C-alpha positions as CSV (number, residue, x, y, z in Angstrom):
1,M,0.0,0.0,0.0
2,G,2.8,2.3,0.9
3,L,4.7,1.7,-2.3
4,L,1.6,2.2,-4.4
5,G,0.9,5.5,-2.7
6,I,-2.4,4.3,-1.1
7,R,-3.0,6.2,2.1
8,E,-3.8,4.2,5.2
9,T,-7.1,4.6,7.0
10,S,-7.8,4.3,10.7
11,T,-9.1,0.8,10.1
12,T,-5.9,-0.2,8.3
13,L,-3.6,1.1,11.1
14,A,-5.7,-0.4,13.9
15,S,-5.7,-3.8,12.2
16,V,-1.9,-3.8,11.6
17,I,-1.2,-2.7,15.3
18,N,-3.4,-5.5,16.6
19,L,-1.5,-7.9,14.3
20,C,1.8,-6.7,15.8
21,T,0.4,-7.1,19.3
22,N,-0.8,-10.7,18.8
23,A,2.4,-11.7,16.9
24,G,4.7,-10.1,19.5
25,L,6.3,-7.7,17.0
26,C,7.5,-4.9,19.2
27,I,9.8,-3.1,16.7
28,E,7.3,-3.3,13.8
29,G,4.6,-2.0,16.1
30,S,6.7,1.0,17.1
31,Q,7.3,1.7,13.4
32,V,3.5,1.7,12.8
33,H,3.2,4.1,15.8
34,C,5.5,6.5,13.9
35,R,3.2,6.4,10.9
36,V,0.2,7.0,13.1
37,V,1.8,10.1,14.4
38,K,2.9,11.2,10.9
39,F,-0.6,11.0,9.4
40,G,-2.4,12.4,12.5
41,F,-4.4,9.4,13.6
42,L,-3.0,9.5,17.2
43,K,-6.2,10.8,18.7
44,N,-8.5,8.5,16.8
45,V,-10.2,6.3,19.4
46,F,-9.8,3.0,17.4
47,V,-6.1,3.6,16.5
48,G,-5.3,5.1,19.9
49,G,-7.0,2.2,21.6
50,A,-5.1,-0.3,19.5
51,L,-1.8,1.4,20.4
52,V,-2.8,1.4,24.1
53,G,-3.4,-2.4,23.8
54,F,-0.1,-2.8,22.0
55,Y,2.0,-1.2,24.7
56,M,0.1,-2.9,27.5
57,G,0.7,-6.2,25.8
58,F,4.4,-5.6,26.0
59,K,4.1,-4.4,29.7
60,M,5.0,-0.9,28.8
61,S,2.3,0.6,31.0
62,G,3.9,4.0,31.3
63,V,3.6,4.6,27.5
64,A,0.2,3.1,27.4
65,V,-1.2,5.4,30.2
66,K,0.3,8.4,28.4
67,L,-1.4,7.5,25.1
68,F,-4.6,6.8,27.0
69,D,-4.6,10.2,28.6
70,E,-4.0,11.9,25.3
71,L,-7.1,10.4,23.7
72,S,-9.8,13.0,23.1
73,E,-12.5,10.3,23.3
74,R,-12.3,7.1,25.4
75,N,-15.0,4.4,24.9
76,L,-15.6,1.5,27.2
77,A,-13.5,-0.8,25.0
78,V,-10.4,1.3,25.6
79,W,-11.0,1.3,29.4
80,N,-11.3,-2.5,29.3
81,V,-8.0,-2.7,27.4
82,M,-6.3,-0.9,30.3
83,L,-8.0,-3.1,32.8
84,R,-7.0,-6.2,31.0
85,G,-3.4,-5.1,30.7
86,F,-3.0,-4.3,34.5
87,C,-4.8,-7.6,35.3
88,E,-2.4,-9.6,33.1
89,M,0.6,-7.8,34.6
90,G,-0.6,-8.6,38.1
91,D,-0.6,-4.9,39.1
92,L,-3.8,-4.9,41.3
93,E,-3.2,-1.4,42.7
94,E,-3.2,0.2,39.2
95,L,-6.1,-2.0,38.2
96,L,-8.2,-0.7,41.2
97,G,-6.9,2.8,40.5
98,F,-8.3,2.7,37.0
99,Y,-11.6,1.4,38.2
100,S,-11.9,4.3,40.6
101,R,-11.0,6.6,37.7
102,M,-13.8,5.0,35.6
103,C,-16.3,5.7,38.4
104,F,-15.1,9.3,38.8
105,E,-15.6,9.9,35.0
106,D,-19.0,8.3,35.1
107,V,-18.0,5.4,32.8
108,E,-20.2,2.4,33.6
109,P,-18.2,-0.9,33.6
110,N,-19.7,-4.0,31.9
111,G,-19.3,-7.7,32.3
112,V,-15.9,-7.7,30.6
113,S,-14.7,-5.0,33.0
114,F,-15.8,-7.0,36.1
115,C,-14.2,-10.2,34.7
116,Y,-10.8,-8.5,34.7
117,L,-11.4,-6.8,38.1
118,I,-12.5,-10.1,39.8
119,R,-9.7,-12.0,38.2
120,G,-7.2,-9.4,39.5
121,C,-8.6,-9.9,43.0
122,S,-8.3,-13.7,42.6
123,S,-4.7,-13.6,41.6
124,D,-3.8,-11.3,44.5
125,R,-6.2,-13.0,46.9
126,R,-7.8,-9.7,47.9
127,F,-11.0,-10.9,49.6
128,H,-12.4,-7.5,50.6
129,E,-12.1,-5.9,47.2
130,G,-13.5,-9.1,45.5
131,T,-16.6,-9.1,47.6
132,M,-17.1,-5.5,46.8
133,F,-17.1,-6.3,43.1
134,Q,-19.5,-9.2,43.8
135,S,-22.0,-6.7,45.3
136,C,-21.7,-4.6,42.1
137,V,-22.3,-7.4,39.7
138,L,-25.3,-8.7,41.8
139,K,-26.8,-5.2,41.8
140,M,-26.4,-5.0,38.0
141,G,-27.8,-8.5,37.4
142,L,-24.6,-9.7,35.6
143,V,-24.4,-13.0,37.6
144,E,-27.5,-14.3,36.0
145,S,-26.9,-12.9,32.5
146,N,-23.1,-13.4,32.1
147,V,-21.6,-16.8,32.7
148,F,-18.1,-15.5,32.6
149,V,-18.7,-13.2,35.5
150,A,-20.4,-16.0,37.4
151,N,-17.4,-18.3,36.8
152,G,-15.1,-15.5,37.8
153,L,-16.8,-15.3,41.2
154,V,-16.4,-19.1,41.7
155,D,-12.8,-18.8,40.8
156,F,-12.3,-15.8,43.1
157,Y,-13.7,-17.6,46.2
158,S,-11.7,-20.7,45.2
159,S,-8.4,-18.7,45.0
160,C,-9.2,-17.2,48.4
161,G,-9.8,-20.7,49.9
162,C,-13.4,-19.9,50.8
163,F,-15.3,-23.1,50.2
164,V,-18.7,-21.8,51.3
165,G,-18.5,-18.8,49.0
166,A,-17.3,-20.8,46.0
167,R,-20.1,-23.4,46.5
168,K,-22.8,-20.8,46.8
169,C,-21.6,-19.0,43.6
170,F,-21.4,-22.3,41.8
171,E,-25.0,-23.3,42.9
172,G,-26.2,-19.9,41.7
173,I,-25.1,-20.5,38.1
174,K,-28.3,-21.4,36.2
175,V,-26.5,-22.7,33.1
176,E,-23.9,-25.3,34.2
177,D,-20.5,-24.5,32.7
178,V,-17.4,-26.6,32.8
179,I,-15.2,-23.7,34.0
180,S,-17.1,-23.4,37.3
181,W,-16.9,-27.2,37.8
182,N,-13.2,-27.2,37.3
183,S,-12.8,-24.2,39.6
184,L,-14.5,-26.0,42.5
185,V,-12.5,-29.2,41.9
186,S,-9.4,-27.1,42.0
187,V,-10.2,-25.3,45.3
188,Y,-10.8,-28.6,47.1
189,A,-7.5,-30.0,45.7
190,D,-5.6,-26.9,46.5
191,N,-6.7,-27.1,50.2
192,D,-5.8,-30.9,50.5
193,L,-9.5,-32.0,50.7
194,V,-8.9,-35.2,48.7
195,I,-12.2,-36.9,49.3
196,E,-14.3,-33.8,48.5
197,A,-12.2,-33.1,45.4
198,L,-12.6,-36.7,44.1
199,E,-16.3,-36.9,44.8
200,F,-16.9,-33.6,43.0
201,F,-14.7,-34.8,40.2
202,N,-16.7,-38.0,39.8
203,V,-20.0,-36.1,39.8
204,M,-18.5,-33.8,37.2
205,L,-17.7,-36.7,34.9
206,K,-21.1,-38.3,35.4
207,C,-22.8,-35.0,34.4
208,G,-20.8,-35.2,31.1
209,H,-18.4,-32.3,31.8
210,R,-14.9,-32.7,30.5
211,P,-12.1,-32.0,33.1
212,S,-9.7,-29.1,32.3
213,V,-6.0,-28.6,32.7
214,R,-6.7,-26.8,36.0
215,S,-8.4,-29.8,37.5
216,F,-5.6,-32.2,36.7
217,V,-2.9,-29.7,37.8
218,G,-4.7,-29.2,41.1
219,F,-4.8,-33.0,41.7
220,L,-1.2,-33.5,40.7
221,N,0.0,-30.6,42.9
222,L,-2.0,-32.2,45.8
223,C,-0.2,-35.5,45.2
224,S,3.1,-33.6,45.2
225,R,2.4,-31.9,48.6
226,T,1.1,-35.1,50.2
227,K,3.6,-37.4,48.4
228,D,0.8,-39.7,47.5
229,N,2.3,-41.6,44.6
230,G,-0.7,-44.0,44.4
231,L,-3.3,-41.3,43.8
232,G,-0.8,-39.6,41.4
233,K,-0.6,-42.7,39.2
234,Q,-4.4,-42.9,39.1
235,I,-4.6,-39.2,38.0
236,H,-1.9,-40.0,35.4
237,C,-4.2,-42.6,34.0
238,C,-7.0,-40.1,33.7
239,V,-4.6,-37.6,32.1
240,V,-3.7,-40.2,29.4
241,K,-7.4,-41.1,28.9
242,F,-8.3,-37.4,28.1
243,G,-5.2,-36.8,26.0
244,F,-3.6,-34.1,28.2
245,D,-0.3,-36.0,28.4
246,E,0.3,-34.8,24.8
247,S,-1.7,-31.6,24.5
248,S,-0.9,-29.7,27.7
249,V,2.5,-28.6,28.8
250,F,1.2,-27.6,32.2
251,V,-0.1,-31.1,32.9
252,Q,3.2,-32.7,31.6
253,S,5.2,-30.4,33.9
254,A,3.0,-31.2,36.9
255,L,3.3,-34.9,36.2
256,I,7.1,-34.7,36.1
257,D,7.1,-32.6,39.3
258,M,4.7,-34.9,41.1
259,Y,6.8,-38.1,40.5
260,G,9.9,-36.2,41.6
261,K,8.3,-35.0,44.8
262,C,7.2,-38.6,45.5
263,L,10.8,-39.7,45.0
264,D,9.8,-41.9,42.0
265,I,12.5,-40.5,39.7
266,E,12.1,-43.4,37.2
267,S,8.5,-42.5,36.5
268,S,9.5,-38.8,36.3
269,V,12.2,-39.5,33.7
270,A,9.8,-41.8,31.8
271,V,7.2,-39.0,31.5
272,F,10.0,-36.6,30.4
273,E,11.3,-39.0,27.7
274,C,7.8,-39.6,26.3
275,L,7.1,-35.9,25.7
276,P,6.2,-35.2,22.1
277,K,8.2,-32.0,22.4
278,R,10.6,-30.8,25.1
279,T,9.6,-27.5,26.5
280,L,11.3,-25.1,28.9
281,E,8.6,-25.7,31.6
282,C,9.0,-29.5,31.4
283,C,12.8,-29.3,31.5
284,N,12.6,-27.0,34.6
285,S,10.3,-29.6,36.3
286,M,12.7,-32.4,35.4
287,M,15.6,-30.4,36.9
288,T,13.7,-29.8,40.1
289,S,12.7,-33.5,40.3
290,L,16.3,-34.6,39.8
291,S,17.6,-32.1,42.4
292,H,14.9,-33.2,44.9
293,C,16.0,-36.8,44.5
294,G,19.7,-35.8,44.9
295,A,20.7,-36.5,41.3
296,T,22.7,-33.2,41.1
297,E,25.1,-34.3,38.4
298,D,22.1,-35.1,36.2
299,V,20.8,-31.6,36.7
300,V,24.0,-30.1,35.4
301,E,24.0,-32.5,32.5
302,L,20.4,-31.6,31.6
303,F,21.3,-27.9,31.6
304,G,24.0,-28.6,29.0
305,L,21.5,-30.7,27.0
306,M,19.1,-27.7,26.9
307,V,21.8,-25.4,25.7
308,D,22.9,-27.8,23.0
309,E,19.3,-28.2,21.8
310,G,18.9,-24.5,21.5
311,L,16.3,-24.3,24.4
312,M,17.0,-21.0,26.0
313,P,17.2,-21.5,29.8
314,D,15.4,-18.9,32.0
315,E,15.9,-17.7,35.6
316,V,14.3,-20.9,37.1
317,T,16.7,-23.1,35.0
318,V,19.8,-21.1,36.0
319,S,18.8,-20.9,39.7
320,T,18.1,-24.7,39.9
321,T,21.4,-25.5,38.2
322,L,23.4,-23.3,40.5
323,K,21.7,-24.9,43.6
324,A,22.5,-28.4,42.3
325,L,26.0,-27.4,41.3
326,S,26.8,-25.9,44.7
327,V,26.1,-29.2,46.5
328,S,27.4,-31.6,43.9
329,A,30.8,-33.4,44.0
330,S,31.9,-31.5,40.9
331,A,31.3,-28.1,42.5
332,S,34.1,-25.6,41.9
333,F,34.6,-21.8,41.6
334,T,35.2,-22.1,37.9
335,S,31.8,-23.8,37.3
336,S,30.0,-21.2,39.4
337,L,31.8,-18.4,37.4
338,L,30.7,-19.9,34.1
339,L,27.1,-20.1,35.1
340,H,27.3,-16.5,36.4
341,C,28.6,-15.4,32.9
342,F,25.7,-17.3,31.3
343,A,23.2,-15.5,33.7
344,L,24.7,-12.1,32.7
345,K,24.6,-13.0,29.0
346,S,21.0,-14.2,29.1
347,G,19.9,-11.3,31.2
348,V,18.5,-13.2,34.2
349,E,21.1,-12.1,36.8
350,G,18.7,-9.5,38.1
351,D,16.2,-12.2,39.2
352,T,16.1,-12.6,43.0
353,A,16.3,-16.4,42.9
354,V,19.3,-16.4,40.6
355,A,21.1,-13.8,42.8
356,C,20.5,-15.8,45.9
357,S,21.7,-19.0,44.2
358,L,24.9,-17.2,43.0
359,M,25.5,-15.8,46.5
360,D,25.2,-19.4,47.9
361,A,27.4,-20.9,45.2
362,Y,30.2,-18.3,45.7
363,S,30.1,-18.5,49.5
364,R,30.4,-22.3,49.4
365,C,33.6,-21.8,47.3
366,G,34.9,-19.3,49.9
367,H,34.5,-16.2,47.8
368,V,32.3,-14.2,50.2
369,E,33.4,-10.9,48.6
370,L,31.7,-11.9,45.3
371,S,28.6,-12.9,47.2
372,H,28.5,-9.5,48.8
373,Q,29.0,-7.8,45.4
374,I,25.9,-9.7,44.1
375,F,23.9,-8.8,47.2
376,E,24.8,-5.1,46.8
377,S,23.6,-5.3,43.1
378,V,20.1,-6.3,44.1
379,R,18.0,-3.2,44.1
380,T,15.4,-4.1,46.7
381,P,16.6,-7.2,48.6
382,N,13.9,-9.3,50.3
383,A,14.2,-11.6,53.3
384,I,15.5,-14.4,51.1
385,C,18.4,-12.3,49.8
386,Y,19.4,-11.2,53.3
387,T,19.2,-14.7,54.6
388,S,21.4,-16.0,51.7
389,M,24.0,-13.4,52.5
390,I,23.9,-14.0,56.3
391,N,24.2,-17.7,55.6
392,G,27.3,-17.0,53.4
393,Y,28.9,-15.1,56.2
394,A,28.1,-17.9,58.7
395,R,29.5,-20.6,56.4
396,N,32.8,-18.7,56.2
397,G,33.2,-17.9,59.9
398,M,32.1,-14.3,59.7
399,G,29.5,-14.2,62.4
400,K,29.9,-10.5,63.2
401,E,29.3,-9.4,59.6
402,G,26.2,-11.7,59.6
403,L,24.8,-10.1,62.7
404,S,25.5,-6.6,61.3
405,L,23.5,-7.5,58.2
406,L,20.7,-8.9,60.3
407,H,20.4,-5.6,62.2
408,A,20.5,-3.6,59.0
409,M,17.8,-5.9,57.6
410,I,15.5,-5.3,60.6
411,K,16.3,-1.5,60.5
412,K,15.1,-1.4,56.9
413,G,11.8,-3.0,57.8
414,V,12.4,-6.4,56.3
415,K,11.0,-9.1,58.6
416,P,13.5,-12.0,59.4
417,D,12.1,-15.5,59.6
418,G,13.2,-18.7,61.4
419,V,15.8,-19.5,58.7
420,T,17.3,-16.0,58.9
421,F,17.8,-16.5,62.7
422,L,19.2,-20.0,62.2
423,C,21.9,-18.7,59.8
424,A,22.8,-15.8,62.2
425,L,23.0,-18.3,65.1
426,T,25.2,-20.6,63.0
427,G,27.5,-17.7,62.4
428,C,27.7,-16.9,66.1
429,S,28.5,-20.6,66.8
430,H,31.3,-20.7,64.2
431,T,32.8,-17.5,65.4
432,G,32.4,-18.0,69.2
433,L,30.0,-15.1,69.8
434,I,28.5,-16.5,73.0
435,E,26.8,-13.5,74.4
436,E,25.5,-12.3,71.0
437,G,24.1,-15.7,70.4
438,R,22.2,-15.7,73.7
439,L,20.8,-12.3,73.1
440,L,19.8,-13.2,69.5
441,F,18.0,-16.5,70.6
442,N,16.1,-14.7,73.4
443,S,15.0,-11.9,71.1
444,M,13.5,-14.3,68.5
445,E,10.2,-14.9,70.3
446,S,10.0,-11.7,72.5
447,L,10.8,-9.1,69.8
448,H,10.2,-10.8,66.4
449,N,7.5,-13.3,67.2
450,V,9.5,-16.2,65.7
451,H,9.2,-19.4,67.7
452,P,12.5,-21.3,67.9
453,D,12.3,-24.9,66.8
454,R,14.7,-27.9,67.2
455,R,17.2,-26.4,64.7
456,H,17.6,-23.2,66.7
457,F,18.0,-25.2,70.0
458,S,20.6,-27.5,68.3
459,C,22.5,-24.4,67.1
460,M,22.5,-22.9,70.6
461,V,23.7,-26.2,72.1
462,D,26.5,-26.3,69.5
463,L,27.5,-22.7,70.5
464,L,27.6,-23.5,74.2
465,C,29.5,-26.8,73.7
466,R,32.1,-25.1,71.5
467,A,32.7,-22.6,74.4
468,G,33.0,-25.4,77.0
469,L,29.8,-24.4,78.8
470,L,28.6,-28.0,79.1
471,H,26.4,-27.6,82.2
472,E,24.5,-24.7,80.6
473,A,24.2,-26.7,77.3
474,E,22.7,-29.6,79.3
475,E,20.2,-27.3,81.1
476,F,19.3,-25.7,77.7
477,L,18.6,-29.2,76.2
478,L,16.4,-30.2,79.1
479,K,14.3,-27.1,78.5
480,A,13.9,-27.8,74.8
481,H,10.8,-29.3,73.4
482,G,10.9,-33.0,74.0
483,K,14.2,-32.6,75.8
484,G,16.1,-32.4,72.5
485,D,17.0,-35.1,70.0
486,C,19.9,-37.4,69.4
487,F,21.9,-34.9,67.3
488,M,21.9,-32.4,70.1
489,W,22.8,-35.0,72.8
490,S,25.5,-36.5,70.5
491,S,27.0,-33.0,70.1
492,L,27.0,-32.6,73.8
493,L,28.6,-36.0,74.4
494,Q,31.3,-35.3,71.8
495,S,32.1,-31.9,73.6
496,C,32.3,-33.7,76.9
497,R,35.0,-36.0,75.4
498,V,36.9,-33.0,74.2
499,H,36.6,-31.0,77.5
500,K,37.0,-34.1,79.7
501,N,33.7,-33.7,81.6
502,D,32.8,-37.1,83.0
503,E,29.7,-36.0,84.9
504,V,27.7,-34.3,82.1
505,G,29.1,-36.9,79.6
506,T,27.7,-39.9,81.5
507,R,24.2,-38.3,81.6
508,A,24.4,-37.4,77.9
509,A,25.4,-41.0,77.0
510,E,22.5,-42.4,78.9
511,M,20.1,-40.0,77.4
512,L,21.5,-40.7,73.9
513,V,21.0,-44.4,74.2
514,N,17.5,-44.0,75.4
515,L,16.6,-41.6,72.6
516,D,17.7,-43.8,69.7
517,P,18.4,-47.4,70.8
518,D,18.3,-48.7,67.2
519,D,21.2,-46.6,65.9
520,P,24.6,-48.5,66.1
521,A,26.5,-45.2,65.9
522,V,24.8,-44.2,69.2
523,W,26.0,-47.3,71.0
524,L,29.5,-47.0,69.6
525,Q,29.8,-43.3,70.7
526,A,28.6,-44.1,74.2
527,S,30.9,-47.1,74.4
528,N,33.9,-45.1,73.3
529,F,33.1,-42.4,75.9
530,Y,32.9,-44.9,78.7
531,A,36.3,-46.3,77.7
532,E,37.9,-42.9,77.6
533,I,36.8,-42.0,81.2
534,G,37.9,-45.4,82.5
535,K,34.5,-47.1,82.8
536,F,35.6,-50.2,80.9
537,D,32.9,-52.5,82.3
538,A,30.2,-50.0,81.1
539,S,32.0,-49.8,77.7
540,R,32.1,-53.6,77.3
541,Q,28.5,-53.9,78.4
542,T,27.4,-51.3,75.9
543,R,29.2,-53.1,73.1
544,D,27.8,-56.4,74.1
545,V,24.3,-55.0,73.8
546,A,25.0,-53.6,70.4
547,I,26.4,-57.0,69.2
548,A,23.4,-58.9,70.7
549,R,21.1,-56.7,68.7
550,K,23.2,-57.5,65.5
551,M,23.9,-53.9,64.8
552,T,26.3,-53.0,62.0
553,R,27.5,-49.6,60.8
554,E,27.6,-48.5,57.2
555,I,31.0,-48.0,55.8
556,G,31.7,-44.4,55.1
557,C,33.5,-42.8,52.1
558,S,34.8,-39.4,51.1
559,L,35.6,-37.6,47.9
560,I,38.3,-35.1,47.0
561,E,38.8,-33.0,43.9
562,I,42.3,-33.2,42.4
563,R,43.3,-30.3,40.1
564,Q,45.5,-31.4,37.3
């Protein structure tokens, strides 16, 4: 048209812009925008609306809002384009802000508008705002006349975990629709109500409704959480029956993840190898399953396979590979550096999960300064970022730096959790900061409302034992929930051997044997302690009991990396 000198109309430009939006052609769409400006169509409601949708589709909301404000006329369709864009971006505050602006400018929303508003509340689980929109649609009579709005309400209550509300909205739908059935099945599965979910699923099938991807993903995620491999295999049979094993990447990914969480790695690999096409989501699920089952070397190998096949890894891939690599036998500074370079090249280094994995990988190699550089590069570090850095300091015996970072974290208003305190206490233990450790442990519940569990008690016992405060460690253990476990008492007994404390050690040995009488290592440790303090009869008697029970220890092994 351009070469022939035929002038574009508003319909032409709007059509081409919509084409660029649907095809993901950002550069070409920007070029069409230039022609819109050149020929003076910018304020046309159809062309302007198409441009607003184009920029919202590419998550360039600032440009879209500016174009929206410059429109001389704004119909309801343009308003809905803005609502859809903010809904898809997950920006609920902007979504609600535009709804308020609609009300202020006396623009009456329709069923499409409320579908986006209710879906936004569902994604963010904003119960109060969602119920407010429900009142609006009930008042306008949209629930009875618009099945999409009715289904949106079922989905909203399902996402918020409100069974009563979801069931009431479902029963209020006059024309039965498969979307609402699947939403209700999903809410029961998401909240671990297995029997209710299966009963409703059976009724759904008897009524002739076809299950959707959401139903199967909900069931498979339930099996992953409960590690119910038997139910997972039955769901897998249904998946094959309805053809979702070949048509849905979400179901394929959920199947791989489910078998991995159930530690059935053979089935997980079998599903992966039978895929009609390897996708990024399925590869990521396979990586997570391998990592969950301890097959870290295979995770690294799969990453290489993805790169060889031209499947571009994303932030999940890089983060999972870094985690696997940092705990594998082949972990090295060079391999972490190579993955860091790949993250920079692919543009995923700014992702929080990737940054935390890099911090962890470098700190395990002893390069804490590099971990700190990555931490400083994160614009708004969250609790996970702070915890990763504190853990890096603790791992390298830098307890004071870890405590300083914890105080800075609290000062900035970032709430620490139990893992954060555990890492800081570990740093205190490795550095010998006894008083600081005591103060930190006592402040957990009183100041931060974090209840210490067995891991925190174990860390405090280790701190006291390293300092030779064995009587205090024993008293601390007796105050712990269930009077501690074998790992804590074993740590105390070992410290008694180091510090030559016969009194506390004898009580620790007795407690240890009573706590875990089936562990041969426990009997051997107690026997060795009795022998060291000169109680040879008790030592011999302990060994005889272990022999009588036919206890045998597994032979240990170790690995070293030789640089050639």
